[in-house]
N, CA, C and O atoms as a GROMACS GRO file, in nm:
protein
  488
    1MET      N    1  -5.912  16.295  -8.062
    1MET     CA    2  -5.938  16.227  -8.178
    1MET      C    3  -5.932  16.337  -8.302
    1MET      O    4  -5.983  16.448  -8.290
    2THR      N    5  -5.869  16.299  -8.411
    2THR     CA    6  -5.869  16.397  -8.520
    2THR      C    7  -5.983  16.371  -8.615
    2THR      O    8  -6.039  16.262  -8.623
    3THR      N    9  -6.013  16.474  -8.685
    3THR     CA   10  -6.140  16.468  -8.763
    3THR      C   11  -6.120  16.420  -8.914
    3THR      O   12  -6.214  16.400  -8.990
    4ARG      N   13  -5.983  16.403  -8.948
    4ARG     CA   14  -5.967  16.354  -9.081
    4ARG      C   15  -5.990  16.203  -9.094
    4ARG      O   16  -5.989  16.123  -9.001
    5ARG      N   17  -6.012  16.173  -9.232
    5ARG     CA   18  -6.033  16.023  -9.253
    5ARG      C   19  -5.914  15.960  -9.296
    5ARG      O   20  -5.824  16.027  -9.346
    6HIS      N   21  -5.906  15.837  -9.282
    6HIS     CA   22  -5.782  15.750  -9.314
    6HIS      C   23  -5.768  15.768  -9.464
    6HIS      O   24  -5.863  15.781  -9.540
    7GLN      N   25  -5.642  15.767  -9.498
    7GLN     CA   26  -5.614  15.792  -9.642
    7GLN      C   27  -5.632  15.664  -9.718
    7GLN      O   28  -5.605  15.555  -9.668
    8LYS      N   29  -5.677  15.679  -9.839
    8LYS     CA   30  -5.699  15.562  -9.927
    8LYS      C   31  -5.559  15.510  -9.976
    8LYS      O   32  -5.459  15.580  -9.985
    9THR      N   33  -5.568  15.384 -10.006
    9THR     CA   34  -5.432  15.337 -10.061
    9THR      C   35  -5.407  15.378 -10.206
    9THR      O   36  -5.498  15.410 -10.283
   10THR      N   37  -5.273  15.373 -10.239
   10THR     CA   38  -5.224  15.416 -10.372
   10THR      C   39  -5.260  15.299 -10.458
   10THR      O   40  -5.293  15.194 -10.404
   11PRO      N   41  -5.254  15.312 -10.592
   11PRO     CA   42  -5.275  15.207 -10.686
   11PRO      C   43  -5.171  15.088 -10.648
   11PRO      O   44  -5.206  14.970 -10.651
   12ARG      N   45  -5.047  15.129 -10.613
   12ARG     CA   46  -4.940  15.019 -10.599
   12ARG      C   47  -4.950  14.957 -10.460
   12ARG      O   48  -4.883  14.860 -10.426
   13GLU      N   49  -5.041  15.021 -10.382
   13GLU     CA   50  -5.043  14.972 -10.248
   13GLU      C   51  -5.177  14.904 -10.211
   13GLU      O   52  -5.285  14.960 -10.229
   14THR      N   53  -5.166  14.782 -10.161
   14THR     CA   54  -5.275  14.698 -10.123
   14THR      C   55  -5.278  14.650  -9.985
   14THR      O   56  -5.173  14.613  -9.933
   15ARG      N   57  -5.385  14.648  -9.923
   15ARG     CA   58  -5.386  14.599  -9.778
   15ARG      C   59  -5.386  14.444  -9.795
   15ARG      O   60  -5.468  14.383  -9.863
   16GLN      N   61  -5.284  14.388  -9.726
   16GLN     CA   62  -5.269  14.247  -9.736
   16GLN      C   63  -5.292  14.175  -9.607
   16GLN      O   64  -5.299  14.052  -9.608
   17LYS      N   65  -5.305  14.241  -9.499
   17LYS     CA   66  -5.331  14.180  -9.372
   17LYS      C   67  -5.482  14.195  -9.340
   17LYS      O   68  -5.547  14.293  -9.377
   18ARG      N   69  -5.532  14.093  -9.271
   18ARG     CA   70  -5.672  14.106  -9.211
   18ARG      C   71  -5.671  14.080  -9.076
   18ARG      O   72  -5.595  13.996  -9.027
   19LEU      N   73  -5.755  14.152  -9.006
   19LEU     CA   74  -5.764  14.126  -8.854
   19LEU      C   75  -5.899  14.067  -8.829
   19LEU      O   76  -5.999  14.106  -8.887
   20ARG      N   77  -5.897  13.966  -8.734
   20ARG     CA   78  -6.024  13.885  -8.712
   20ARG      C   79  -6.067  13.937  -8.570
   20ARG      O   80  -5.987  13.928  -8.476
   21VAL      N   81  -6.185  13.988  -8.552
   21VAL     CA   82  -6.235  14.044  -8.433
   21VAL      C   83  -6.364  13.963  -8.404
   21VAL      O   84  -6.462  13.978  -8.478
   22PRO      N   85  -6.367  13.871  -8.290
   22PRO     CA   86  -6.494  13.810  -8.270
   22PRO      C   87  -6.588  13.900  -8.201
   22PRO      O   88  -6.550  13.975  -8.111
   23VAL      N   89  -6.717  13.894  -8.245
   23VAL     CA   90  -6.820  13.982  -8.199
   23VAL      C   91  -6.954  13.899  -8.174
   23VAL      O   92  -6.974  13.792  -8.231
   24LEU      N   93  -7.042  13.958  -8.084
   24LEU     CA   94  -7.169  13.907  -8.065
   24LEU      C   95  -7.253  13.942  -8.185
   24LEU      O   96  -7.224  14.040  -8.253
   25ILE      N   97  -7.358  13.862  -8.215
   25ILE     CA   98  -7.457  13.888  -8.321
   25ILE      C   99  -7.510  14.031  -8.315
   25ILE      O  100  -7.518  14.100  -8.417
   26LYS      N  101  -7.546  14.076  -8.189
   26LYS     CA  102  -7.609  14.219  -8.172
   26LYS      C  103  -7.490  14.319  -8.191
   26LYS      O  104  -7.514  14.428  -8.244
   27GLU      N  105  -7.365  14.288  -8.151
   27GLU     CA  106  -7.255  14.388  -8.174
   27GLU      C  107  -7.230  14.403  -8.327
   27GLU      O  108  -7.210  14.516  -8.373
   28GLU      N  109  -7.231  14.288  -8.408
   28GLU     CA  110  -7.216  14.288  -8.549
   28GLU      C  111  -7.328  14.383  -8.613
   28GLU      O  112  -7.297  14.470  -8.694
   29ALA      N  113  -7.442  14.364  -8.578
   29ALA     CA  114  -7.553  14.454  -8.638
   29ALA      C  115  -7.541  14.610  -8.598
   29ALA      O  116  -7.582  14.697  -8.674
   30GLU      N  117  -7.488  14.636  -8.484
   30GLU     CA  118  -7.470  14.760  -8.442
   30GLU      C  119  -7.354  14.829  -8.522
   30GLU      O  120  -7.366  14.940  -8.574
   31ILE      N  121  -7.241  14.749  -8.526
   31ILE     CA  122  -7.133  14.796  -8.600
   31ILE      C  123  -7.168  14.824  -8.743
   31ILE      O  124  -7.134  14.930  -8.795
   32LYS      N  125  -7.233  14.736  -8.805
   32LYS     CA  126  -7.287  14.746  -8.946
   32LYS      C  127  -7.361  14.877  -8.971
   32LYS      O  128  -7.342  14.958  -9.062
   33ALA      N  129  -7.454  14.882  -8.868
   33ALA     CA  130  -7.551  15.008  -8.873
   33ALA      C  131  -7.467  15.147  -8.858
   33ALA      O  132  -7.492  15.247  -8.925
   34LYS      N  133  -7.377  15.140  -8.773
   34LYS     CA  134  -7.306  15.262  -8.747
   34LYS      C  135  -7.212  15.300  -8.875
   34LYS      O  136  -7.190  15.414  -8.914
   35ALA      N  137  -7.162  15.185  -8.930
   35ALA     CA  138  -7.081  15.210  -9.053
   35ALA      C  139  -7.171  15.273  -9.161
   35ALA      O  140  -7.132  15.371  -9.224
   36GLN      N  141  -7.289  15.218  -9.182
   36GLN     CA  142  -7.388  15.259  -9.292
   36GLN      C  143  -7.428  15.407  -9.254
   36GLN      O  144  -7.440  15.491  -9.342
   37ASP      N  145  -7.448  15.435  -9.130
   37ASP     CA  146  -7.472  15.575  -9.090
   37ASP      C  147  -7.372  15.671  -9.138
   37ASP      O  148  -7.398  15.782  -9.186
   38ALA      N  149  -7.242  15.615  -9.121
   38ALA     CA  150  -7.130  15.710  -9.153
   38ALA      C  151  -7.103  15.698  -9.304
   38ALA      O  152  -7.010  15.760  -9.353
   39GLY      N  153  -7.178  15.623  -9.374
   39GLY     CA  154  -7.147  15.614  -9.517
   39GLY      C  155  -7.020  15.544  -9.554
   39GLY      O  156  -6.960  15.574  -9.658
   40LEU      N  157  -6.976  15.450  -9.472
   40LEU     CA  158  -6.850  15.377  -9.495
   40LEU      C  159  -6.874  15.225  -9.499
   40LEU      O  160  -6.979  15.179  -9.453
   41SER      N  161  -6.782  15.146  -9.553
   41SER     CA  162  -6.790  15.009  -9.542
   41SER      C  163  -6.745  14.972  -9.402
   41SER      O  164  -6.677  15.053  -9.338
   42VAL      N  165  -6.781  14.848  -9.348
   42VAL     CA  166  -6.750  14.797  -9.207
   42VAL      C  167  -6.597  14.813  -9.190
   42VAL      O  168  -6.551  14.860  -9.086
   43ALA      N  169  -6.513  14.771  -9.298
   43ALA     CA  170  -6.373  14.753  -9.282
   43ALA      C  171  -6.327  14.906  -9.276
   43ALA      O  172  -6.242  14.934  -9.192
   44GLU      N  173  -6.374  15.001  -9.353
   44GLU     CA  174  -6.324  15.137  -9.349
   44GLU      C  175  -6.369  15.208  -9.212
   44GLU      O  176  -6.299  15.292  -9.156
   45TYR      N  177  -6.488  15.166  -9.168
   45TYR     CA  178  -6.527  15.229  -9.052
   45TYR      C  179  -6.447  15.182  -8.925
   45TYR      O  180  -6.416  15.265  -8.840
   46LEU      N  181  -6.415  15.058  -8.914
   46LEU     CA  182  -6.339  14.990  -8.815
   46LEU      C  183  -6.190  15.042  -8.821
   46LEU      O  184  -6.126  15.070  -8.720
   47ARG      N  185  -6.144  15.052  -8.945
   47ARG     CA  186  -6.004  15.091  -8.964
   47ARG      C  187  -5.988  15.227  -8.913
   47ARG      O  188  -5.898  15.255  -8.834
   48ASN      N  189  -6.079  15.320  -8.960
   48ASN     CA  190  -6.076  15.457  -8.907
   48ASN      C  191  -6.083  15.475  -8.753
   48ASN      O  192  -6.009  15.556  -8.696
   49LEU      N  193  -6.170  15.401  -8.690
   49LEU     CA  194  -6.177  15.397  -8.536
   49LEU      C  195  -6.055  15.338  -8.482
   49LEU      O  196  -6.002  15.393  -8.386
   50GLY      N  197  -6.009  15.240  -8.529
   50GLY     CA  198  -5.875  15.180  -8.473
   50GLY      C  199  -5.772  15.267  -8.488
   50GLY      O  200  -5.692  15.270  -8.394
   51LEU      N  201  -5.750  15.344  -8.591
   51LEU     CA  202  -5.640  15.440  -8.625
   51LEU      C  203  -5.665  15.580  -8.536
   51LEU      O  204  -5.582  15.671  -8.532
   52GLY      N  205  -5.771  15.581  -8.480
   52GLY     CA  206  -5.801  15.713  -8.398
   52GLY      C  207  -5.849  15.825  -8.475
   52GLY      O  208  -5.839  15.939  -8.430
   53TYR      N  209  -5.904  15.799  -8.594
   53TYR     CA  210  -5.977  15.896  -8.669
   53TYR      C  211  -6.126  15.912  -8.622
   53TYR      O  212  -6.190  15.812  -8.591
   54GLN      N  213  -6.176  16.028  -8.617
   54GLN     CA  214  -6.315  16.050  -8.594
   54GLN      C  215  -6.409  16.027  -8.708
   54GLN      O  216  -6.394  16.087  -8.814
   55VAL      N  217  -6.512  15.934  -8.685
   55VAL     CA  218  -6.592  15.892  -8.793
   55VAL      C  219  -6.714  15.990  -8.809
   55VAL      O  220  -6.799  15.994  -8.720
   56PRO      N  221  -6.721  16.061  -8.906
   56PRO     CA  222  -6.845  16.148  -8.931
   56PRO      C  223  -6.979  16.071  -8.946
   56PRO      O  224  -6.981  15.961  -9.001
   57SER      N  225  -7.077  16.121  -8.904
   57SER     CA  226  -7.205  16.061  -8.933
   57SER      C  227  -7.284  16.140  -9.034
   57SER      O  228  -7.298  16.262  -9.028
   58VAL      N  229  -7.338  16.054  -9.135
   58VAL     CA  230  -7.417  16.112  -9.241
   58VAL      C  231  -7.546  16.157  -9.176
   58VAL      O  232  -7.600  16.258  -9.219
   59ILE      N  233  -7.596  16.091  -9.079
   59ILE     CA  234  -7.714  16.134  -9.022
   59ILE      C  235  -7.709  16.268  -8.957
   59ILE      O  236  -7.805  16.345  -8.965
   60ASP      N  237  -7.589  16.302  -8.886
   60ASP     CA  238  -7.575  16.422  -8.819
   60ASP      C  239  -7.583  16.539  -8.934
   60ASP      O  240  -7.643  16.644  -8.914
   61ASN      N  241  -7.525  16.512  -9.045
   61ASN     CA  242  -7.523  16.613  -9.147
   61ASN      C  243  -7.669  16.633  -9.204
   61ASN      O  244  -7.712  16.745  -9.232
   62ARG      N  245  -7.734  16.532  -9.216
   62ARG     CA  246  -7.878  16.549  -9.255
   62ARG      C  247  -7.958  16.627  -9.155
   62ARG      O  248  -8.042  16.709  -9.192
   63GLN      N  249  -7.932  16.600  -9.022
   63GLN     CA  250  -8.006  16.683  -8.908
   63GLN      C  251  -7.952  16.828  -8.915
   63GLN      O  252  -8.034  16.919  -8.900
   64VAL      N  253  -7.832  16.855  -8.936
   64VAL     CA  254  -7.776  16.990  -8.939
   64VAL      C  255  -7.856  17.050  -9.075
   64VAL      O  256  -7.914  17.159  -9.065
   65ASP      N  257  -7.857  16.990  -9.175
   65ASP     CA  258  -7.940  17.052  -9.292
   65ASP      C  259  -8.073  17.085  -9.264
   65ASP      O  260  -8.122  17.191  -9.302
   66ALA      N  261  -8.141  16.993  -9.193
   66ALA     CA  262  -8.274  17.024  -9.157
   66ALA      C  263  -8.295  17.142  -9.058
   66ALA      O  264  -8.395  17.214  -9.065
   67LEU      N  265  -8.199  17.161  -8.966
   67LEU     CA  266  -8.198  17.272  -8.868
   67LEU      C  267  -8.165  17.401  -8.948
   67LEU      O  268  -8.209  17.506  -8.902
   68LEU      N  269  -8.100  17.404  -9.050
   68LEU     CA  270  -8.058  17.510  -9.135
   68LEU      C  271  -8.184  17.557  -9.215
   68LEU      O  272  -8.208  17.677  -9.228
   69LYS      N  273  -8.258  17.466  -9.264
   69LYS     CA  274  -8.375  17.488  -9.336
   69LYS      C  275  -8.481  17.559  -9.230
   69LYS      O  276  -8.542  17.662  -9.259
   70ILE      N  277  -8.494  17.498  -9.117
   70ILE     CA  278  -8.588  17.550  -9.013
   70ILE      C  279  -8.537  17.697  -8.981
   70ILE      O  280  -8.619  17.788  -8.968
   71ASN      N  281  -8.408  17.719  -8.970
   71ASN     CA  282  -8.360  17.854  -8.933
   71ASN      C  283  -8.389  17.953  -9.043
   71ASN      O  284  -8.428  18.066  -9.013
   72GLY      N  285  -8.373  17.920  -9.158
   72GLY     CA  286  -8.413  18.000  -9.284
   72GLY      C  287  -8.556  18.034  -9.265
   72GLY      O  288  -8.593  18.152  -9.274
   73ASP      N  289  -8.646  17.930  -9.236
   73ASP     CA  290  -8.790  17.952  -9.225
   73ASP      C  291  -8.816  18.060  -9.117
   73ASP      O  292  -8.898  18.150  -9.137
   74LEU      N  293  -8.750  18.050  -9.008
   74LEU     CA  294  -8.769  18.156  -8.890
   74LEU      C  295  -8.723  18.281  -8.944
   74LEU      O  296  -8.791  18.380  -8.918
   75GLY      N  297  -8.624  18.294  -9.012
   75GLY     CA  298  -8.573  18.435  -9.071
   75GLY      C  299  -8.672  18.489  -9.172
   75GLY      O  300  -8.685  18.611  -9.182
   76ARG      N  301  -8.735  18.416  -9.239
   76ARG     CA  302  -8.836  18.471  -9.342
   76ARG      C  303  -8.953  18.509  -9.269
   76ARG      O  304  -9.016  18.609  -9.304
   77LEU      N  305  -8.997  18.429  -9.153
   77LEU     CA  306  -9.115  18.477  -9.079
   77LEU      C  307  -9.086  18.602  -9.008
   77LEU      O  308  -9.171  18.691  -9.002
   78GLY      N  309  -8.970  18.612  -8.954
   78GLY     CA  310  -8.919  18.732  -8.886
   78GLY      C  311  -8.928  18.856  -8.973
   78GLY      O  312  -8.974  18.960  -8.925
   79GLY      N  313  -8.887  18.851  -9.098
   79GLY     CA  314  -8.887  18.946  -9.186
   79GLY      C  315  -9.023  18.993  -9.218
   79GLY      O  316  -9.044  19.113  -9.236
   80LEU      N  317  -9.122  18.900  -9.226
   80LEU     CA  318  -9.259  18.938  -9.250
   80LEU      C  319  -9.319  19.028  -9.142
   80LEU      O  320  -9.387  19.128  -9.167
   81ILE      N  321  -9.289  18.983  -9.020
   81ILE     CA  322  -9.333  19.049  -8.903
   81ILE      C  323  -9.266  19.215  -8.898
   81ILE      O  324  -9.326  19.319  -8.875
   82LYS      N  325  -9.142  19.198  -8.926
   82LYS     CA  326  -9.062  19.343  -8.923
   82LYS      C  327  -9.137  19.421  -9.037
   82LYS      O  328  -9.170  19.536  -9.010
   83LEU      N  329  -9.166  19.373  -9.154
   83LEU     CA  330  -9.226  19.447  -9.255
   83LEU      C  331  -9.359  19.499  -9.209
   83LEU      O  332  -9.395  19.614  -9.234
   84TRP      N  333  -9.435  19.411  -9.139
   84TRP     CA  334  -9.573  19.455  -9.085
   84TRP      C  335  -9.567  19.561  -8.989
   84TRP      O  336  -9.654  19.648  -8.982
   85LEU      N  337  -9.455  19.556  -8.909
   85LEU     CA  338  -9.445  19.664  -8.801
   85LEU      C  339  -9.401  19.790  -8.851
   85LEU      O  340  -9.425  19.891  -8.786
   86THR      N  341  -9.336  19.795  -8.964
   86THR     CA  342  -9.288  19.923  -9.009
   86THR      C  343  -9.397  19.994  -9.093
   86THR      O  344  -9.371  20.094  -9.160
   87ASN      N  345  -9.515  19.941  -9.086
   87ASN     CA  346  -9.638  19.989  -9.161
   87ASN      C  347  -9.599  20.024  -9.313
   87ASN      O  348  -9.631  20.131  -9.365
   88ASP      N  349  -9.526  19.922  -9.381
   88ASP     CA  350  -9.503  19.932  -9.515
   88ASP      C  351  -9.633  19.921  -9.594
   88ASP      O  352  -9.726  19.850  -9.556
   89GLU      N  353  -9.637  19.996  -9.710
   89GLU     CA  354  -9.745  19.993  -9.796
   89GLU      C  355  -9.794  19.856  -9.834
   89GLU      O  356  -9.914  19.830  -9.840
   90ARG      N  357  -9.701  19.770  -9.858
   90ARG     CA  358  -9.735  19.632  -9.904
   90ARG      C  359  -9.795  19.552  -9.792
   90ARG      O  360  -9.842  19.441  -9.819
   91THR      N  361  -9.797  19.600  -9.660
   91THR     CA  362  -9.867  19.509  -9.562
   91THR      C  363  -9.988  19.584  -9.507
   91THR      O  364 -10.033  19.554  -9.396
   92GLN      N  365 -10.043  19.683  -9.584
   92GLN     CA  366 -10.169  19.750  -9.531
   92GLN      C  367 -10.285  19.654  -9.526
   92GLN      O  368 -10.372  19.670  -9.441
   93LEU      N  369 -10.290  19.560  -9.609
   93LEU     CA  370 -10.407  19.467  -9.619
   93LEU      C  371 -10.389  19.352  -9.516
   93LEU      O  372 -10.481  19.272  -9.502
   94ILE      N  373 -10.282  19.340  -9.447
   94ILE     CA  374 -10.253  19.242  -9.343
   94ILE      C  375 -10.307  19.276  -9.214
   94ILE      O  376 -10.261  19.374  -9.157
   95GLY      N  377 -10.397  19.210  -9.160
   95GLY     CA  378 -10.456  19.240  -9.035
   95GLY      C  379 -10.388  19.164  -8.919
   95GLY      O  380 -10.294  19.085  -8.932
   96LYS      N  381 -10.448  19.200  -8.804
   96LYS     CA  382 -10.381  19.136  -8.669
   96LYS      C  383 -10.403  18.982  -8.685
   96LYS      O  384 -10.319  18.904  -8.640
   97SER      N  385 -10.508  18.939  -8.744
   97SER     CA  386 -10.527  18.790  -8.739
   97SER      C  387 -10.418  18.726  -8.834
   97SER      O  388 -10.375  18.613  -8.808
   98GLN      N  389 -10.373  18.794  -8.940
   98GLN     CA  390 -10.268  18.730  -9.018
   98GLN      C  391 -10.137  18.741  -8.928
   98GLN      O  392 -10.055  18.649  -8.927
   99LEU      N  393 -10.121  18.850  -8.859
   99LEU     CA  394  -9.994  18.858  -8.771
   99LEU      C  395  -9.997  18.749  -8.668
   99LEU      O  396  -9.890  18.693  -8.642
  100HIS      N  397 -10.112  18.710  -8.602
  100HIS     CA  398 -10.120  18.608  -8.513
  100HIS      C  399 -10.095  18.482  -8.567
  100HIS      O  400 -10.035  18.400  -8.497
  101LEU      N  401 -10.138  18.445  -8.705
  101LEU     CA  402 -10.108  18.334  -8.774
  101LEU      C  403  -9.960  18.312  -8.800
  101LEU      O  404  -9.904  18.202  -8.789
  102THR      N  405  -9.900  18.424  -8.836
  102THR     CA  406  -9.756  18.422  -8.853
  102THR      C  407  -9.679  18.384  -8.725
  102THR      O  408  -9.584  18.306  -8.725
  103LEU      N  409  -9.728  18.446  -8.616
  103LEU     CA  410  -9.662  18.422  -8.490
  103LEU      C  411  -9.680  18.273  -8.450
  103LEU      O  412  -9.586  18.213  -8.396
  104ASP      N  413  -9.791  18.216  -8.473
  104ASP     CA  414  -9.817  18.071  -8.449
  104ASP      C  415  -9.723  17.995  -8.535
  104ASP      O  416  -9.662  17.899  -8.488
  105SER      N  417  -9.707  18.034  -8.658
  105SER     CA  418  -9.610  17.974  -8.758
  105SER      C  419  -9.467  17.966  -8.695
  105SER      O  420  -9.398  17.865  -8.703
  106ILE      N  421  -9.430  18.072  -8.636
  106ILE     CA  422  -9.301  18.091  -8.569
  106ILE      C  423  -9.292  17.996  -8.448
  106ILE      O  424  -9.189  17.929  -8.433
  107ARG      N  425  -9.386  17.988  -8.366
  107ARG     CA  426  -9.381  17.903  -8.254
  107ARG      C  427  -9.374  17.759  -8.295
  107ARG      O  428  -9.304  17.680  -8.232
  108SER      N  429  -9.450  17.718  -8.406
  108SER     CA  430  -9.448  17.580  -8.463
  108SER      C  431  -9.312  17.547  -8.515
  108SER      O  432  -9.262  17.437  -8.491
  109THR      N  433  -9.246  17.643  -8.590
  109THR     CA  434  -9.119  17.638  -8.638
  109THR      C  435  -9.003  17.621  -8.526
  109THR      O  436  -8.905  17.547  -8.537
  110GLN      N  437  -9.032  17.700  -8.422
  110GLN     CA  438  -8.936  17.691  -8.315
  110GLN      C  439  -8.944  17.541  -8.251
  110GLN      O  440  -8.841  17.479  -8.222
  111ASN      N  441  -9.070  17.489  -8.233
  111ASN     CA  442  -9.092  17.362  -8.182
  111ASN      C  443  -9.016  17.261  -8.279
  111ASN      O  444  -8.944  17.175  -8.229
  112ARG      N  445  -9.028  17.269  -8.394
  112ARG     CA  446  -8.973  17.174  -8.482
  112ARG      C  447  -8.805  17.176  -8.476
  112ARG      O  448  -8.735  17.078  -8.501
  113MET      N  449  -8.762  17.294  -8.442
  113MET     CA  450  -8.617  17.314  -8.428
  113MET      C  451  -8.586  17.249  -8.300
  113MET      O  452  -8.496  17.164  -8.297
  114LEU      N  453  -8.648  17.278  -8.199
  114LEU     CA  454  -8.618  17.216  -8.068
  114LEU      C  455  -8.618  17.055  -8.081
  114LEU      O  456  -8.526  16.984  -8.040
  115ASP      N  457  -8.725  17.013  -8.140
  115ASP     CA  458  -8.721  16.857  -8.160
  115ASP      C  459  -8.597  16.805  -8.236
  115ASP      O  460  -8.540  16.702  -8.199
  116MET      N  461  -8.559  16.876  -8.340
  116MET     CA  462  -8.434  16.835  -8.411
  116MET      C  463  -8.314  16.844  -8.310
  116MET      O  464  -8.233  16.752  -8.309
  117ILE      N  465  -8.301  16.937  -8.237
  117ILE     CA  466  -8.187  16.962  -8.147
  117ILE      C  467  -8.192  16.860  -8.046
  117ILE      O  468  -8.086  16.812  -8.005
  118LEU      N  469  -8.303  16.820  -7.998
  118LEU     CA  470  -8.313  16.711  -7.892
  118LEU      C  471  -8.262  16.573  -7.944
  118LEU      O  472  -8.192  16.496  -7.878
  119LYS      N  473  -8.311  16.552  -8.079
  119LYS     CA  474  -8.266  16.428  -8.155
  119LYS      C  475  -8.115  16.428  -8.172
  119LYS      O  476  -8.051  16.324  -8.165
  120LEU      N  477  -8.057  16.551  -8.194
  120LEU     CA  478  -7.912  16.547  -8.211
  120LEU      C  479  -7.833  16.511  -8.083
  120LEU      O  480  -7.725  16.453  -8.090
  121ARG      N  481  -7.890  16.545  -7.970
  121ARG     CA  482  -7.833  16.528  -7.847
  121ARG      C  483  -7.830  16.375  -7.804
  121ARG      O  484  -7.745  16.332  -7.726
  122LYS      N  485  -7.921  16.300  -7.856
  122LYS     CA  486  -7.936  16.159  -7.820
  122LYS      C  487  -7.826  16.074  -7.879
  122LYS      O  488  -7.823  15.952  -7.858
   0.00000   0.00000   0.00000
């Protein structure tokens, strides 16, 4: 399957043919939900699928953005620990208890990231 989207029609070109596809009520609801998740109309969604184009999901993009944010949080927390371990003057007032709180925060952030990854797999 290719990843591009179906090309829009030109101003002079209009779609004149309609296809009728009988579906069950639950199938209709699922198709409409998937089209909405992809940010497409039902017609555009079905046209893209029928022509062999891969339909991107808006939800997947949101989840990737959430994972990127969590990854940034982990990087900042790691930087704080690195600074503490180098005995930098700015961290002299930070005690072991604060380091343990930072480590707990990293574990919590890792768990959030794992939850997001597991949601993406579903």
